[in-house]
C-alpha positions as CSV (number, residue, x, y, z in Angstrom):
1,L,0.7,-13.7,-21.8
2,P,4.7,-13.9,-23.1
3,V,6.9,-16.3,-21.9
4,V,8.4,-14.1,-19.4
5,P,5.5,-11.4,-18.4
6,L,7.2,-8.3,-15.8
7,V,6.0,-9.4,-12.4
8,V,4.5,-6.1,-10.6
9,Q,4.9,-6.4,-6.7
10,A,1.7,-4.7,-4.7
11,I,3.3,-2.1,-2.4
12,T,0.3,-2.9,0.2
13,E,-1.8,-5.8,-0.9
14,E,-2.6,-7.5,-4.2
15,G,-6.4,-6.5,-5.4
16,D,-9.9,-7.8,-6.9
17,Y,-11.0,-7.7,-10.4
18,G,-13.3,-5.8,-11.4
19,G,-14.7,-1.8,-10.9
20,D,-13.7,1.5,-12.6
21,W,-11.0,4.1,-11.9
22,R,-13.2,7.3,-12.5
23,V,-10.6,10.5,-14.0
24,A,-11.6,14.1,-14.6
25,V,-10.4,15.6,-17.7
26,P,-10.7,19.2,-16.9
27,G,-11.1,22.1,-20.5
28,R,-10.0,19.8,-22.9
29,W,-7.8,16.4,-23.5
30,D,-4.2,16.5,-22.2
31,A,-1.9,14.8,-23.4
32,S,-0.4,14.5,-20.0
33,L,-3.3,13.2,-18.4
34,L,-3.5,10.5,-20.6
35,Y,0.6,8.9,-20.4
36,R,-0.1,9.5,-16.6
37,T,-3.1,7.0,-16.3
38,I,-2.9,4.7,-19.1
39,G,-0.1,5.4,-21.5
40,Y,2.8,5.0,-19.9
41,E,4.4,1.8,-21.2
42,N,8.2,2.3,-22.4
43,L,10.6,0.1,-23.6
44,V,12.5,0.7,-19.7
45,R,10.6,3.2,-16.5
46,W,11.2,4.4,-13.5
47,T,10.5,2.7,-10.3
48,P,8.0,4.3,-8.0
49,E,10.1,5.7,-6.1
50,W,11.7,7.5,-8.9
51,T,15.5,5.7,-7.9
52,H,16.5,4.3,-11.1
53,V,15.2,2.8,-14.1
54,V,14.3,-0.6,-14.6
55,P,13.0,-3.1,-17.9
56,N,9.4,-2.6,-18.8
57,V,8.4,-3.2,-22.6
58,V,11.5,-5.1,-22.7
59,Q,13.1,-8.7,-21.1
60,S,16.0,-7.1,-20.2
61,Y,19.3,-4.8,-21.4
62,S,22.9,-4.7,-21.9
63,V,25.0,-1.4,-21.9
64,S,27.9,-1.3,-23.6
65,P,31.6,-0.1,-21.4
66,D,31.5,3.1,-22.9
67,H,27.2,3.4,-23.0
68,S,27.8,4.2,-26.7
69,A,25.2,0.7,-27.1
70,F,22.2,-0.4,-26.1
71,T,21.0,-4.3,-26.5
72,F,17.0,-4.6,-25.7
73,R,15.9,-8.3,-25.1
74,L,11.9,-8.1,-25.9
75,R,9.7,-10.5,-24.2
76,R,8.7,-13.7,-26.7
77,G,4.8,-14.3,-27.0
78,M,4.0,-10.4,-26.1
79,R,1.2,-9.1,-28.2
80,W,-0.8,-5.7,-28.9
81,S,-4.1,-5.3,-27.7
82,D,-5.7,-7.0,-31.1
83,G,-3.4,-10.4,-30.4
84,A,-1.2,-9.4,-33.1
85,P,2.4,-10.0,-32.6
86,F,4.7,-7.5,-30.8
87,T,8.6,-8.0,-32.4
88,A,11.9,-6.3,-33.3
89,D,9.8,-5.9,-36.3
90,D,7.4,-3.1,-34.7
91,I,10.2,-0.7,-33.3
92,L,12.3,-0.9,-36.5
93,F,8.6,0.6,-38.6
94,W,8.7,3.3,-36.3
95,Y,13.1,3.8,-36.6
96,E,13.0,3.2,-40.5
97,D,9.3,4.1,-41.7
98,V,8.4,6.6,-39.1
99,V,11.0,8.5,-37.9
100,G,13.1,7.7,-40.6
101,C,10.6,9.2,-43.2
102,P,11.0,13.2,-43.9
103,E,7.1,13.1,-44.7
104,L,6.1,11.8,-41.1
105,C,8.9,13.3,-39.2
106,A,11.1,16.5,-40.4
107,V,12.9,16.1,-37.3
108,P,14.3,13.3,-34.9
109,P,13.3,13.6,-31.3
110,A,15.6,15.1,-29.7
111,W,16.0,12.5,-27.0
112,L,17.1,9.7,-29.9
113,V,19.9,12.4,-31.0
114,S,23.4,12.6,-29.7
115,A,26.6,15.0,-31.0
116,G,24.0,15.6,-34.2
117,R,23.1,12.6,-35.0
118,P,20.2,10.3,-34.7
119,A,21.1,7.0,-32.9
120,R,20.9,4.0,-35.4
121,V,18.6,1.2,-34.6
122,E,19.6,-2.0,-35.4
123,K,17.4,-6.0,-35.5
124,L,19.7,-8.5,-34.3
125,D,16.9,-10.9,-34.5
126,D,13.2,-11.3,-33.9
127,Y,13.2,-10.5,-30.7
128,T,16.5,-7.9,-29.8
129,V,17.1,-4.5,-31.1
130,R,20.3,-2.4,-30.7
131,F,20.6,1.6,-30.2
132,S,24.0,3.0,-31.0
133,L,25.2,6.4,-30.0
134,A,27.6,8.9,-32.0
135,Q,29.1,8.9,-28.8
136,P,28.6,8.2,-25.5
137,D,26.0,9.0,-23.7
138,Y,25.3,7.9,-19.5
139,V,21.7,9.1,-19.1
140,F,20.0,7.5,-22.8
141,L,18.1,4.6,-20.3
142,Q,16.5,8.0,-18.1
143,R,15.9,9.6,-21.7
144,L,14.3,6.8,-23.3
145,A,12.2,6.4,-19.7
146,R,10.7,9.9,-20.7
147,P,6.9,9.6,-21.9
148,A,8.7,11.4,-25.2
149,A,9.9,8.1,-26.3
150,T,6.6,6.3,-25.6
151,D,6.6,6.2,-29.7
152,V,9.3,3.5,-29.7
153,V,6.5,1.2,-29.0
154,S,3.0,2.7,-30.4
155,F,3.5,2.0,-33.9
156,P,2.2,-1.4,-34.5
157,R,3.8,-2.4,-38.1
158,H,1.0,-5.5,-39.0
159,Y,-2.1,-2.0,-38.7
160,L,-0.1,0.9,-39.7
161,S,1.7,-0.6,-42.1
162,K,-1.6,-0.7,-44.4
163,F,-1.2,3.7,-44.4
164,H,2.3,3.7,-45.6
165,V,3.1,4.2,-49.2
166,R,6.3,2.2,-48.8
167,Y,4.0,-1.0,-48.1
168,N,0.5,0.0,-49.5
169,S,0.8,2.2,-52.2
170,D,-1.9,1.4,-54.4
171,G,-4.6,1.0,-52.1
172,L,-4.2,4.0,-50.3
173,A,-6.3,6.4,-52.8
174,E,-9.3,5.2,-51.5
175,Q,-8.6,5.2,-48.2
176,M,-7.6,8.4,-48.4
177,Q,-11.0,9.3,-49.8
178,A,-12.9,7.5,-47.3
179,A,-11.1,9.3,-44.4
180,G,-11.3,12.7,-45.8
181,V,-8.1,13.4,-46.5
182,A,-5.4,14.8,-49.3
183,T,-2.3,13.0,-48.7
184,W,-1.2,9.5,-47.4
185,P,0.8,11.3,-44.5
186,E,-2.3,13.0,-43.6
187,L,-3.8,9.6,-43.0
188,F,-1.2,7.8,-41.8
189,R,-1.2,10.6,-38.6
190,L,-4.7,10.1,-38.5
191,K,-4.9,6.6,-37.8
192,G,-1.6,6.4,-35.8
193,G,-0.3,9.9,-35.3
194,A,3.7,10.4,-35.8
195,A,6.6,10.8,-34.0
196,G,6.7,13.4,-31.4
197,S,3.1,14.7,-31.7
198,P,2.6,17.7,-29.5
199,E,-0.3,17.7,-27.3
200,L,-3.1,15.4,-28.1
201,P,-1.3,12.8,-30.4
202,S,-3.4,11.1,-33.3
203,R,-2.8,7.9,-31.3
204,W,-5.4,8.8,-29.0
205,R,-7.6,9.7,-31.3
206,N,-8.3,6.4,-33.3
207,P,-9.5,3.5,-31.1
208,E,-8.4,1.1,-33.2
209,L,-4.9,1.3,-33.0
210,P,-3.5,-1.6,-31.1
211,T,-1.8,-0.6,-28.1
212,L,0.8,-2.2,-25.3
213,N,-1.8,-0.2,-22.8
214,A,-3.6,-1.9,-19.5
215,W,-6.3,-0.2,-20.9
216,V,-7.5,-0.2,-25.1
217,L,-10.0,3.2,-25.8
218,T,-13.0,2.3,-26.8
219,A,-14.0,5.9,-28.7
220,A,-11.7,8.8,-29.7
221,P,-11.8,12.0,-27.0
222,A,-13.7,14.3,-27.9
223,A,-13.2,17.7,-27.9
224,G,-16.5,19.2,-25.8
225,D,-18.0,17.7,-23.1
226,G,-18.7,14.0,-22.3
227,E,-17.1,10.6,-21.2
228,V,-14.0,8.4,-22.8
229,V,-13.8,4.7,-21.8
230,A,-11.2,3.0,-21.7
231,V,-11.2,-1.1,-21.3
232,R,-9.0,-3.9,-19.6
233,N,-6.4,-5.1,-22.5
234,P,-6.8,-9.5,-22.5
235,Y,-3.3,-9.4,-23.6
236,Y,-1.6,-6.8,-21.2
237,W,1.7,-8.8,-20.5
238,K,1.9,-8.1,-16.6
239,I,0.8,-10.5,-13.8
240,D,1.1,-10.1,-9.7
241,L,2.9,-12.2,-7.0
242,A,0.2,-14.6,-7.3
243,G,0.3,-15.3,-11.3
244,R,-2.6,-13.3,-12.1
245,Q,-2.9,-10.8,-15.5
246,L,-2.8,-7.7,-14.4
247,P,-5.1,-4.8,-14.6
248,Y,-7.3,-5.3,-11.7
249,L,-9.4,-2.8,-12.9
250,E,-11.9,-3.4,-16.0
251,R,-12.0,0.2,-16.8
252,V,-11.0,3.8,-17.3
253,V,-13.7,6.3,-16.9
254,M,-12.4,9.9,-18.0
255,R,-15.0,12.8,-18.1
256,V,-14.3,15.8,-19.9
257,T,-15.0,18.7,-17.7
258,A,-18.0,20.3,-18.5
259,A,-18.2,24.1,-18.9
260,G,-18.3,25.7,-15.6
261,D,-17.7,22.4,-13.8
262,T,-14.5,21.8,-11.7
263,V,-12.1,19.3,-10.5
264,L,-13.3,19.8,-6.9
265,A,-16.7,20.1,-7.8
266,Q,-16.7,16.8,-9.3
267,L,-14.4,15.6,-6.0
268,R,-16.9,16.3,-3.8
269,R,-19.8,15.1,-5.6
270,G,-17.9,11.7,-5.5
271,E,-17.7,11.8,-9.1
272,I,-13.4,10.6,-9.6
273,S,-11.8,7.5,-8.2
274,M,-7.9,8.6,-7.9
275,Q,-7.0,12.7,-9.5
276,S,-3.1,13.6,-9.3
277,W,-2.5,15.5,-12.6
278,H,-4.8,18.5,-12.3
279,A,-5.6,17.5,-8.6
280,P,-6.7,21.1,-6.9
281,V,-4.3,23.2,-5.4
282,G,-4.4,23.4,-1.1
283,L,-5.8,19.8,-0.7
284,G,-2.5,19.6,1.5
285,S,-4.5,21.9,3.9
286,P,-5.7,20.4,7.4
287,S,-9.3,21.7,6.0
288,A,-9.0,20.3,2.7
289,Q,-8.1,17.1,4.2
290,A,-11.1,16.8,6.7
291,E,-13.1,17.0,3.8
292,A,-11.7,14.9,1.7
293,E,-11.7,12.2,4.5
294,A,-15.5,12.8,5.1
295,L,-16.3,12.4,1.7
296,G,-14.1,9.2,1.7
297,Y,-11.5,10.2,0.1
298,T,-7.4,10.4,1.0
299,V,-5.0,12.7,0.7
300,R,-1.6,11.8,-0.1
301,E,1.7,13.8,-1.3
302,L,3.4,13.0,-4.5
303,F,7.2,12.9,-5.7
304,P,7.4,15.7,-8.0
305,T,7.6,14.5,-11.7
306,V,10.2,16.9,-12.7
307,A,13.7,18.0,-12.3
308,A,15.2,21.7,-11.2
309,E,13.6,23.6,-13.5
310,A,16.0,26.9,-13.1
311,A,19.3,25.2,-12.0
312,V,20.4,28.9,-11.0
313,Y,18.6,31.8,-9.8
314,L,20.6,35.2,-9.7
315,N,20.2,37.6,-7.1
316,L,18.9,40.8,-8.4
317,T,19.0,42.5,-5.4
318,P,22.9,42.5,-4.4
319,G,24.5,44.8,-2.6
320,D,26.9,45.8,-4.8
321,P,25.7,48.7,-7.1
322,G,27.8,47.2,-10.2
323,L,26.7,43.4,-9.3
324,R,23.4,44.5,-9.3
325,L,23.7,46.1,-12.7
326,L,24.9,43.0,-14.0
327,T,22.8,40.2,-12.6
328,R,19.6,42.6,-13.9
329,N,20.8,42.4,-17.2
330,R,18.7,40.1,-19.4
331,D,21.6,39.6,-21.6
332,F,24.4,38.9,-19.0
333,R,21.7,36.4,-17.6
């Protein structure tokens, strides 16, 4: 554990160690499901009630009066899942050698850009970094809490530097040949992904990649059917109120839905412990709730994780003919 671990207060009661969390992955691997189960560990995060942003990976943060500089203090003694120290050098590696490398990141992540320029990231000491923006940004912390910003703490320098031309130019040729790739950027993406990767980022395809997550993949997700198991991270940095290290659950078992199978069918067979993302539509109906309870499940309504998908819906059928002509014009809308 780090010197100051993050203390998590239970919603109802503290848990017991052991057991599996079984979850369905319909069709093909979905990065959103991974972020919603084992992959949401950002510098800061939303509270469970979605009311405000709080420290997560960082122990604390401070904001300049004009909201153009954000200073983050990391947790001393925090470690990656392989036991290596997590420090400001890992964040600088992401910023300078991944985001700042044209071969790996052609365009900086949108959340990092302010007034057309990416933020400047500085290492103040081994456990302190500062993000400086080109102009004030009063929602920068909220953007840092989005899953896209998980990139900041997803590139362990001690592991990935050996696949980067800046640090290991003489040893890349042999590794590229062994991996069956033609260029070092392909090798790097294969081992650790790249900033802003769409779909299923490569980091989820390499079980050797150290992580800060509560559970660590034991095998790469397959494109078809089968199961992927993630096991408890012995260096996880959160504890409960009694001082016991989290997580309680020993494993997360993610089952790729077979052709012709459904999440609902798996629920009816009792093969799922808890499911939110891709949960079947209509579970809130009285008949569905009754069936769920008979199977030993509880149905709960969750807060939505999206804001307004459209800020304004124009009336396309107003009574005034001239106004109707205007609102039906796509160029006007």
